[in-house]
Residue, then its C-alpha position, 0 to 999 in steps of 0.5 A: m288590465e289585460q290586452p286581448l291577444s291579436i296577431h298582425f300578419p304581414d300583408h304582402n299580397s295586398g297590392k296583388l289583391s288590389r289589382i286582381r279586384a280591379v281587373v275583376q271589376a272592370l270585367i264585370g263592367a264590361l259585362r254589364h255594358w255588353c249585356a245592356r247593348t244586346l238587350a238594347v239591340k234585341g229590343k229594337i229588333n223586336e220593336r221592328r218586328k211587331r211595327p211593319t215597315g213601309s211596304r208591310a204595312r201597305r200590304s197589309r192595308t192593301a189586303t184589308w180593303v180587298g177583305l172589307f170589298v169581300s165581306l161587305f160585297g161578295m154575296l150580293l155579288i154572287r147572287t147577282v150574278i146568278l140572277r142575271t145569269a142563271a135560267d131558273p136561279r130558284h132550282p135547286s142546283v142553281i141554289l147548290i152552286r150559289e151556296l158553295l159559292y158563298f162558303a168559298a168567299a168565306v174561305s178566302l176571307l179567313l185565308l186572307v186573313k192568316f196569310w196576307e194580313k197575317k193576323p190571328l182569326s182571333s183579330i175577328g172574334i174567332e175562338t175568343a171565348s171558351a167553348g162552353k161560354s159562346l155555347w151559353w152565350g149564342l143559347l141566349l141570344g138565339v132565343i132573344c133573337f127568335a122571339v123578337a123575329a116572331v114578334i116581327a113575323l106576326l106583325t108583318h105577316y113574313g112567311h108568305g111571300e114568293a121567297s118564302k114558297a121557294m125555300d119551303r120548295l127546296p129539299t130538306w138536306l139543302l134548306t139545312v145547307v143554306v140554314f148553316r151557309a147563313g149563319i156561318v159566312e153571314e157572321i164572318f163577314y158582317r160582323g166578325y171581319a167587316m165590323e172589326r176593320l172598318r175600325e181599324v181602316g179609321l171607321s168610327r164605332a157607330g159607323a163600324f157598326v150601322l155600315p154592315l148592317v144596312i149592307f146586311g138588312l139589304g142584302h135581304y131584298t129578295g125575301g121582300g119587305a119584312n125580310i128586310v125588316i126582320a134582317l135589319v132587327l136581328g142583325g142590329i141584336l147580333a152586332a150589338f152583342y159581337n160589339w158587347k163580347r167579341d165572340l164570333n163563335a157566339n154569333i154563329f151560333a145563335h144566327t144558326l140556332v134561329d134559322f135552323v128553328a124557324n126553317v128545318v124544325p117545323r119540316l122535320a117535325g111535319m109542320 
């Protein structure tokens, strides 16, 4: 049987090829080792950046305690100082100054979050959902709160005290300022910041829920017992929603909507 034709060339370069192969493999091994070390070093650097150092952690913790003091007691301190120093605390000019101080405290707290704590505003529930979702959830939450508030007001005859009469004497534009301040500042203070940061410093979920709620409710003492009850009940609904959705924009919209419909709309409608 005829054998297939085969041609054999002398392998004069086999030794040289093996040496080249060895050099290439060594280079590849060195490159892998360098890449592994580089990635490991970068990983450690990133981990250190994410994990605050001792001094940075202490500064952040100090900022949080200052923020908690502002959020829980800032409005009470401003109100107390004005009540003790102003000749007529219910004069429109005095109320305007009070409202501006409340807004200034809220802005200071937001700046503290951004530049002292170095955290995003989403850490206190701001812009954690789309505008559409916040709007719809806020509308639903506002309807629920308004219905509950109406029932409590009927049962307690709320709206006939001195505080309500003082509100009725305010010009409409100033009453609108008060309404928007309440919805914005109170939700930032007692829901967004306080509930989030109390958890971070070690308080239980229940404690972080109850403590700001109690301070929020008692802070409405100038409106009488019925106002405290309404604040506690509605504050509890708002806090429960925030615990569920963490959507502070929806909370702000709902709170503002309820106060606006209850206080400003009747005046605009001539009621």
